[in-house]
TORMI-162343 format. One record per residue (C-alpha): residue number from 1; x, y, z. Coordinates in steps of 0.5 Angstrom, whole numbers, plus 500, padded with zeros to 3 digits. Example, Ala and Ser with C-alpha at 12.3 -4.5 7.8 and 13.67 -1.06 7.14 Angstrom:
% TORMI-162343
+----------+------+-------+-----+
! drendren ! east ! north !  up !
+----------+------+-------+-----+
!        1 !  525 !   491 ! 516 !
!        2 !  527 !   498 ! 514 !
+----------+------+-------+-----+
This chain:
% TORMI-162343
+----------+------+-------+-----+
! drendren ! east ! north !  up !
+----------+------+-------+-----+
!        1 !  413 !   458 ! 311 !
!        2 !  412 !   453 ! 305 !
!        3 !  405 !   450 ! 303 !
!        4 !  405 !   443 ! 300 !
!        5 !  399 !   441 ! 296 !
!        6 !  398 !   433 ! 295 !
!        7 !  401 !   432 ! 301 !
!        8 !  399 !   425 ! 302 !
!        9 !  401 !   423 ! 294 !
!       10 !  406 !   420 ! 291 !
!       11 !  410 !   426 ! 291 !
!       12 !  408 !   430 ! 297 !
!       13 !  409 !   424 ! 302 !
!       14 !  417 !   425 ! 300 !
!       15 !  417 !   432 ! 299 !
!       16 !  414 !   434 ! 306 !
!       17 !  419 !   430 ! 310 !
!       18 !  425 !   433 ! 305 !
!       19 !  423 !   440 ! 307 !
!       20 !  422 !   439 ! 314 !
!       21 !  429 !   436 ! 315 !
!       22 !  432 !   442 ! 311 !
!       23 !  429 !   446 ! 317 !
!       24 !  423 !   449 ! 313 !
!       25 !  416 !   451 ! 316 !
!       26 !  412 !   446 ! 313 !
!       27 !  404 !   446 ! 312 !
!       28 !  402 !   440 ! 309 !
!       29 !  395 !   440 ! 305 !
!       30 !  390 !   435 ! 304 !
!       31 !  383 !   434 ! 303 !
!       32 !  383 !   429 ! 309 !
!       33 !  381 !   432 ! 316 !
!       34 !  387 !   428 ! 319 !
!       35 !  394 !   426 ! 317 !
!       36 !  398 !   421 ! 322 !
!       37 !  404 !   420 ! 318 !
!       38 !  407 !   427 ! 318 !
!       39 !  413 !   429 ! 321 !
!       40 !  411 !   432 ! 328 !
!       41 !  414 !   439 ! 326 !
!       42 !  409 !   439 ! 320 !
!       43 !  402 !   442 ! 321 !
!       44 !  397 !   439 ! 317 !
!       45 !  391 !   443 ! 314 !
!       46 !  385 !   441 ! 310 !
!       47 !  383 !   444 ! 304 !
!       48 !  382 !   443 ! 297 !
!       49 !  386 !   446 ! 291 !
!       50 !  380 !   446 ! 287 !
!       51 !  377 !   451 ! 292 !
!       52 !  381 !   457 ! 292 !
!       53 !  377 !   460 ! 298 !
!       54 !  379 !   454 ! 302 !
!       55 !  386 !   455 ! 300 !
!       56 !  386 !   462 ! 302 !
!       57 !  387 !   462 ! 310 !
!       58 !  392 !   456 ! 309 !
!       59 !  396 !   460 ! 304 !
!       60 !  396 !   466 ! 309 !
!       61 !  403 !   468 ! 311 !
!       62 !  407 !   463 ! 306 !
!       63 !  413 !   465 ! 302 !
!       64 !  413 !   459 ! 298 !
!       65 !  408 !   454 ! 295 !
!       66 !  408 !   447 ! 292 !
!       67 !  402 !   447 ! 287 !
!       68 !  399 !   441 ! 284 !
!       69 !  392 !   439 ! 281 !
!       70 !  390 !   432 ! 283 !
!       71 !  386 !   427 ! 279 !
!       72 !  379 !   430 ! 276 !
!       73 !  382 !   437 ! 278 !
!       74 !  387 !   437 ! 272 !
!       75 !  381 !   437 ! 267 !
!       76 !  376 !   441 ! 270 !
!       77 !  374 !   446 ! 276 !
!       78 !  375 !   454 ! 277 !
!       79 !  379 !   458 ! 273 !
!       80 !  387 !   457 ! 275 !
!       81 !  387 !   464 ! 276 !
!       82 !  383 !   464 ! 282 !
!       83 !  388 !   459 ! 286 !
!       84 !  394 !   463 ! 283 !
!       85 !  391 !   470 ! 285 !
!       86 !  389 !   467 ! 292 !
!       87 !  397 !   465 ! 293 !
!       88 !  399 !   472 ! 291 !
!       89 !  394 !   475 ! 295 !
!       90 !  397 !   471 ! 301 !
!       91 !  404 !   474 ! 300 !
!       92 !  407 !   468 ! 296 !
!       93 !  413 !   470 ! 293 !
!       94 !  415 !   463 ! 290 !
!       95 !  411 !   458 ! 286 !
!       96 !  413 !   451 ! 284 !
!       97 !  408 !   448 ! 279 !
!       98 !  408 !   440 ! 278 !
!       99 !  406 !   440 ! 271 !
!      100 !  407 !   434 ! 266 !
!      101 !  412 !   433 ! 260 !
!      102 !  406 !   432 ! 255 !
!      103 !  405 !   440 ! 255 !
!      104 !  412 !   440 ! 252 !
!      105 !  411 !   434 ! 247 !
!      106 !  404 !   435 ! 245 !
!      107 !  402 !   442 ! 247 !
!      108 !  395 !   441 ! 243 !
!      109 !  393 !   435 ! 247 !
!      110 !  386 !   436 ! 250 !
!      111 !  387 !   432 ! 256 !
!      112 !  392 !   437 ! 259 !
!      113 !  389 !   444 ! 257 !
!      114 !  387 !   446 ! 264 !
!      115 !  394 !   444 ! 266 !
!      116 !  397 !   448 ! 261 !
!      117 !  392 !   454 ! 263 !
!      118 !  395 !   453 ! 270 !
!      119 !  402 !   454 ! 267 !
!      120 !  400 !   460 ! 264 !
!      121 !  397 !   463 ! 270 !
!      122 !  403 !   461 ! 274 !
!      123 !  408 !   464 ! 269 !
!      124 !  404 !   471 ! 268 !
!      125 !  403 !   471 ! 276 !
!      126 !  409 !   476 ! 277 !
!      127 !  412 !   471 ! 283 !
!      128 !  418 !   467 ! 282 !
!      129 !  416 !   460 ! 279 !
!      130 !  419 !   454 ! 277 !
!      131 !  415 !   449 ! 273 !
!      132 !  416 !   441 ! 273 !
!      133 !  414 !   437 ! 268 !
!      134 !  416 !   430 ! 269 !
!      135 !  414 !   424 ! 264 !
!      136 !  411 !   417 ! 267 !
!      137 !  412 !   415 ! 274 !
!      138 !  415 !   409 ! 276 !
!      139 !  410 !   408 ! 281 !
!      140 !  405 !   407 ! 276 !
!      141 !  407 !   400 ! 277 !
!      142 !  403 !   400 ! 283 !
!      143 !  397 !   398 ! 278 !
!      144 !  400 !   391 ! 277 !
!      145 !  401 !   390 ! 285 !
!      146 !  394 !   386 ! 286 !
!      147 !  395 !   382 ! 280 !
!      148 !  402 !   380 ! 282 !
!      149 !  400 !   379 ! 289 !
!      150 !  394 !   374 ! 287 !
!      151 !  396 !   371 ! 280 !
!      152 !  404 !   373 ! 280 !
!      153 !  402 !   376 ! 273 !
!      154 !  403 !   383 ! 270 !
!      155 !  397 !   385 ! 265 !
!      156 !  400 !   391 ! 261 !
!      157 !  399 !   394 ! 254 !
!      158 !  405 !   396 ! 249 !
!      159 !  410 !   391 ! 253 !
!      160 !  416 !   393 ! 249 !
!      161 !  415 !   400 ! 248 !
!      162 !  420 !   403 ! 253 !
!      163 !  420 !   410 ! 257 !
!      164 !  424 !   413 ! 262 !
!      165 !  420 !   413 ! 268 !
!      166 !  422 !   417 ! 274 !
!      167 !  421 !   415 ! 281 !
!      168 !  417 !   420 ! 285 !
!      169 !  422 !   421 ! 290 !
!      170 !  426 !   424 ! 285 !
!      171 !  421 !   429 ! 283 !
!      172 !  420 !   431 ! 290 !
!      173 !  427 !   432 ! 291 !
!      174 !  427 !   436 ! 285 !
!      175 !  421 !   440 ! 288 !
!      176 !  425 !   441 ! 295 !
!      177 !  431 !   444 ! 292 !
!      178 !  427 !   449 ! 287 !
!      179 !  422 !   451 ! 293 !
!      180 !  428 !   452 ! 298 !
!      181 !  434 !   454 ! 294 !
!      182 !  435 !   460 ! 289 !
!      183 !  437 !   459 ! 282 !
!      184 !  431 !   456 ! 279 !
!      185 !  427 !   462 ! 278 !
!      186 !  423 !   462 ! 271 !
!      187 !  426 !   455 ! 269 !
!      188 !  422 !   449 ! 266 !
!      189 !  425 !   442 ! 268 !
!      190 !  423 !   436 ! 264 !
!      191 !  424 !   430 ! 269 !
!      192 !  425 !   423 ! 267 !
!      193 !  429 !   417 ! 270 !
!      194 !  436 !   415 ! 268 !
!      195 !  434 !   409 ! 263 !
!      196 !  428 !   408 ! 258 !
!      197 !  425 !   401 ! 261 !
!      198 !  419 !   397 ! 258 !
!      199 !  413 !   394 ! 261 !
!      200 !  416 !   387 ! 260 !
!      201 !  422 !   390 ! 263 !
!      202 !  419 !   393 ! 269 !
!      203 !  415 !   386 ! 270 !
!      204 !  422 !   382 ! 270 !
!      205 !  425 !   387 ! 275 !
!      206 !  419 !   386 ! 280 !
!      207 !  420 !   378 ! 278 !
!      208 !  428 !   379 ! 280 !
!      209 !  426 !   383 ! 286 !
!      210 !  421 !   378 ! 289 !
!      211 !  425 !   372 ! 287 !
!      212 !  419 !   369 ! 283 !
!      213 !  417 !   368 ! 276 !
!      214 !  412 !   373 ! 274 !
!      215 !  408 !   372 ! 268 !
!      216 !  407 !   378 ! 263 !
!      217 !  401 !   378 ! 259 !
!      218 !  400 !   384 ! 254 !
!      219 !  393 !   387 ! 253 !
!      220 !  390 !   390 ! 247 !
!      221 !  389 !   398 ! 247 !
!      222 !  382 !   397 ! 248 !
!      223 !  383 !   392 ! 254 !
!      224 !  388 !   397 ! 257 !
!      225 !  382 !   403 ! 256 !
!      226 !  377 !   399 ! 259 !
!      227 !  382 !   398 ! 265 !
!      228 !  384 !   405 ! 266 !
!      229 !  377 !   407 ! 266 !
!      230 !  376 !   404 ! 273 !
!      231 !  381 !   410 ! 276 !
!      232 !  382 !   415 ! 271 !
!      233 !  378 !   421 ! 267 !
!      234 !  376 !   419 ! 260 !
!      235 !  379 !   425 ! 257 !
!      236 !  386 !   423 ! 260 !
!      237 !  386 !   416 ! 258 !
!      238 !  387 !   417 ! 250 !
!      239 !  392 !   421 ! 251 !
!      240 !  396 !   417 ! 256 !
!      241 !  395 !   411 ! 251 !
!      242 !  398 !   415 ! 246 !
!      243 !  404 !   416 ! 250 !
!      244 !  405 !   409 ! 252 !
!      245 !  404 !   406 ! 245 !
!      246 !  407 !   411 ! 240 !
!      247 !  411 !   415 ! 244 !
!      248 !  415 !   421 ! 241 !
!      249 !  422 !   421 ! 241 !
!      250 !  422 !   427 ! 246 !
!      251 !  418 !   422 ! 250 !
!      252 !  423 !   417 ! 250 !
!      253 !  429 !   421 ! 251 !
!      254 !  433 !   421 ! 258 !
!      255 !  433 !   428 ! 261 !
!      256 !  439 !   431 ! 265 !
!      257 !  435 !   436 ! 268 !
!      258 !  433 !   432 ! 275 !
!      259 !  441 !   430 ! 275 !
!      260 !  443 !   437 ! 274 !
!      261 !  439 !   440 ! 280 !
!      262 !  440 !   434 ! 285 !
!      263 !  448 !   433 ! 283 !
!      264 !  447 !   426 ! 283 !
!      265 !  444 !   420 ! 278 !
!      266 !  436 !   419 ! 279 !
!      267 !  434 !   412 ! 281 !
!      268 !  433 !   407 ! 276 !
!      269 !  426 !   403 ! 276 !
!      270 !  429 !   397 ! 280 !
!      271 !  431 !   401 ! 286 !
!      272 !  424 !   404 ! 286 !
!      273 !  421 !   396 ! 286 !
!      274 !  426 !   395 ! 292 !
!      275 !  423 !   400 ! 296 !
!      276 !  416 !   398 ! 295 !
!      277 !  417 !   391 ! 294 !
!      278 !  412 !   389 ! 300 !
!      279 !  406 !   392 ! 295 !
!      280 !  408 !   386 ! 291 !
!      281 !  409 !   381 ! 296 !
+----------+------+-------+-----+
């Protein structure tokens, strides 16, 4: 049995059916009391990764565990060891942790201290582990969907700074491989897309897909901070803007890890847009 946390998120919505299609017995975990979009053979469990006690009955009998902390849980909550210990007590032998590239490129970043502590707990657990460290997500462009629909305009900072954003579906595919295949124990994979692409170029890709002109308006750092504060914890905003505006060379480098695991190229941003075009129409 494989337990998948974040089952309704950008990655989980792809990961759960991938594992089910591979014949795995999957339990999809979310905070919601009901999930209607799951494959019929997948079981749902309501639990909270921020509360290890709620996870213990869900993990009972599992041999593998996809672990991610969403939103505010990346910055505060109970000790990371509590959740890892709950998994070990339940008999979990394999843990795949969704972390972040920032833990390798900016290892002292205050915004990701808790996630680094969780990495350390997983590494010290004695379980077979794999750590996934993706860079920016292509799906962050959903933040522009409302303004594209209403004003045919993208508002974003650092318009010409390019980063190799990755399609969450590719992250899910790597996670699926590491959960049900051998050969990934002890590995840390930095995951990127196949090309570095700037916000202005992403806006142009959306424009081409829609067949309509999309304007691009560059925000100042302060304007971007104000906007991000509406949906992102304050302690994470500064570090995120640092990466978007002044990325390190390693953060602009295209990693071969996902392609090596999947034995195929990762998807370009344009393919993500084509698949999610209704959000911008």
